[in-house]
C-alpha positions in Angstrom: -12.4 17.5 23.7 -10.8 17.4 27.1 -14.1 17.0 28.7 -14.7 13.9 26.3 -11.5 12.4 27.4 -11.8 13.3 31.1 -14.8 11.7 32.8 -15.8 14.1 35.3 -18.4 12.0 37.2 -16.0 9.0 37.5 -12.7 11.2 38.0 -10.7 9.1 35.4 -8.9 9.9 32.2 -9.6 7.6 29.2 -6.4 6.6 27.5 -8.0 5.0 24.8 -8.2 8.2 22.7 -4.7 8.8 23.4 -3.5 5.3 22.3 -5.8 5.5 19.1 -4.0 8.9 18.4 -0.5 7.3 18.7 -1.5 4.2 16.7 -2.6 6.4 13.8 0.7 8.6 14.0 2.8 5.3 14.1 1.0 4.0 11.0 1.4 7.3 9.2 5.3 7.4 10.1 5.3 3.8 8.7 3.7 4.9 5.5 6.2 7.8 5.2 9.2 5.7 5.8 7.8 3.1 3.2 7.6 5.8 0.5 11.2 6.8 0.3 12.3 3.1 -0.3 13.2 2.0 -3.8 10.7 -0.8 -3.8 7.5 0.8 -2.2 8.0 4.4 -3.6 6.5 3.8 -7.1 3.7 1.8 -5.5 2.6 4.7 -3.2 2.8 7.0 -6.1 0.5 4.8 -8.0 -1.8 4.4 -4.9 -1.9 8.2 -4.8 -3.1 8.5 -8.3 -5.7 5.9 -8.0 -7.1 7.9 -4.9 -7.1 11.1 -6.9 -9.3 9.2 -9.7 -11.4 7.7 -7.1 -12.1 10.8 -5.5 -13.2 12.5 -9.0 -15.3 9.5 -9.5 -17.1 9.6 -6.1 -17.5 13.3 -6.7 -19.4 12.9 -9.9 -21.3 10.0 -8.6 -22.6 11.9 -5.6 -23.8 14.5 -7.8 -25.5 12.1 -10.1 -27.1 10.4 -7.0 -28.4 13.8 -5.7 -29.7 14.4 -9.2 -31.6 11.3 -9.4 -32.9 11.4 -5.8 -34.3 14.9 -6.4 -36.0 13.9 -9.5 -37.5 10.9 -7.5 -38.9 13.1 -4.9 -40.3 15.6 -7.3 -41.9 12.8 -9.4 -42.9 10.4 -6.6 -43.2 12.7 -3.4 
């Protein structure tokens, strides 16, 4: 990872990776702050349940998609 962030041939350090990590951690901290408030707390619980249901749906959808692509390859390949 350090070889990617440190350009050896230019002898410079890329700070955009570091700034991207800091921005992500700042958003994560903001979400944790909103989670403990009385207004946004229940909304985050609802979003969490929605993401769990979406994950289950996407898992089943990917299995069905792979199944249909295998049948298509066997029938038309």
